[in-house]
N, C-alpha and C positions, 0 to 999 in steps of 0.2 A: 504494500499499500504506501503511495507516495505521499510524502509529508503534508502537503496541500489537503489531501483527502482525509487524512487523520484530524488535521485542523478542523475542517468542515464538521466532521463528524461530532467531534468533541463541543463546538459550539452548537450544534442542533441538541446535543444531549443537555447541555447547560440550559438552553431555552425550553425544553420539557420541563425540566426541575423547578424552573423558575415560575412557568406557568402552572405547574401543580402546587406550589407553596402559594402562589397568589390565588388559585382556586378555593383551595383550603382555608384560607384566610376569609374569603368572602363567604365559604359556606359557614365559618364559625359565626361571623356577624349575624348571617341569616337565621343559624339554628337559634342563638339567643333571642333575636328577635322575634321569631315565631313563637319560642316557648314563653317568653314575657307575655305576648299577646293573647296566648292560649291561657296562660294561668291567671292573668287579671281579668281578662275577660268573661271566664269561665268558673273560677275557682276563688281567688284572691287570698289576701293574708290573714290570719287568725284574728279575732276580735279584739284580743288583749295584747296584740303586737306592742303597744307602749310599754307595756309593763315587761312583756317576755324578753325584748331587746336588752333589758338592763341585767339581764342572768347571764351567766357563765355558760349554763349548758345549753341555752338556746343558741347562743352565737358560736359555740364549738361545732354545732351539727354543720355550720356553714365551712368552718375550719376544714372538716372531713371531705363534705361534697366539692368543695372549690379546688382542694389539694387533690381529689379524684380526677375533676375534669382537667386540671393542667396537667397531670401525669399522663393521662390518656392522649390529651393533644401531643405531648411530647413524642408520643410513639407515630400518633397517625400521620404528622408531617414527614415520617422518614418510612415508615411501612410500604408506601405507593413508589418507593424508588427502587428499582432492582439493584441488588449489590450495596446497598446502604446499610451500614450495621447500626442495630438498634441499640447495642452499648448499654450506657446507664439509663438510657429511657425506660427501659423494661424494668429495672430494680426500682425506679421511682412509683412504679404502680403499688409497690408494696407500702406506700407512705401512708395512704389514706386508711388501709387495712391497719398499720400500726399505730396511727391515731387514735382509729375506734376503739381497738383492743385495749390500747393504754388507758382512755378515757372510761371503758367500761371498769377496768380493773380497779382505778381510783373510785370510781363509785361503789363498789363492793366495799371497800373499806370504811365509807363514810357512812354509808345508810346501812339499818338492821337487816339482817338475814331474811327475815320475814317478809321484807318488802320487794326481796328480788324478782320473785317470779312475776309479780303485779307490774313492777315497772317493765320487765321484759315484754311481756304480754301487749302491755298498754291498752289504747281504747280506738286505735286508728289504723290498725294493723291491715284490715281490708282496703281503706282510702289509700294506703302505702303502696300495696300491691296491685292497685287499680291507677291510680295518679301517676305515677313515677313512668310506668310503660306507656300508658297515652301520651303524656308531655312530651317523650322520648321520639315519637314517631315522626313530627315533623323536621326535628334536628337530625335524626337518623337519615331522611331523606336527602337532605342537604350535603350530607357527608358522603353518601352512597353516590351521588350524583358527581361531586367532584373526584371520588376515587375511580370512577369510569374513566377518567381522563389519565390514570397513572397505569403501572404495570406491577401490581403485587405479586412478590412471588407465592404467597399463601392467602389466597382470596380469602378464605374462611377467617383467616387471623386477621386479616385486613377489615372484615365486615364486622368480627367480635370486637376489635377496636374502636371501630366508629360508633358502634353499640354503648360501649363504656364509656365513649366521651358524651353522646347523647344523654346516656343516663345519669351521668354527672351532671350536665345542664339541667336536667328534668329534677333531679333530686335538690339541685341547689334552690330551684324554685318552690318544690314541695315542702321544703323545710320552713318556709315562712308561714305556712298553712297548717303545718302539723302540729298539734298541741301536747305531743309526746316527747319531750326533750331528753328524757334519759337515754344515757350512752348505750345503756342495755337493749333499749328497744330499737335506737339507731344500729347497733350491731348484729341485731337479728332480722329486721324487717327490710331495712335498707338494702342490704347484699342480697337478700332473696327476690327483691323487686328488681333491681341490676341484673342480678342473673338471668332472670327472665329476658331481658332486654338483649344483653349480651348473646345468649344462646340462639334467640330469633335471628338477630344480626349475623351469626356467625353463618348459618343457614342462607341468609340472603346474599352474603358475600359471596358464599360458594356458587352463586348460580349467576350473579350479577357481575363480580368482578373477576371472573375468569377471561383469560387473553390467549 
């Protein structure tokens, strides 16, 4: 291959990567916008938001969900590029889980053991398992459309990552409505709802992101 031909190919590759980054950035903006419209238009914040926002348990839910969204975002911006190393971005996916587990353990030391089960079961498990997947649909569509312009080596994994980021966005909005602030509740029900989205997204990715 001539040097000039190699330079042209490298330039084309750079352009594709740049376009993918731009599309994912636009998809992220659209995903948040769609989730926000759905949330505030159909669900809304909890009635006691003024009081809840002054408590550490309420605020820490957002620390967990936003960390999940950002860590999934670190993966999704790399997974659609063939040959790109996921590296430390995959390890960051464990950060929100570590935060949730740490908060739950901290609460176990603070509250009486007879209240553990009640705090874990909570009052809104059905809403959690319903709202997070529903709010994830719009963001997931945005990321799937963007990733269809990429070439992921593992389409199923790419779809699952898109679902994880979508669920992180959805959970961040749902946390403002959920009045179960116990880390025990968050550790049990949020991962189940997110897992439903990720599993469905993996199947979608296998079908729609193949190349």
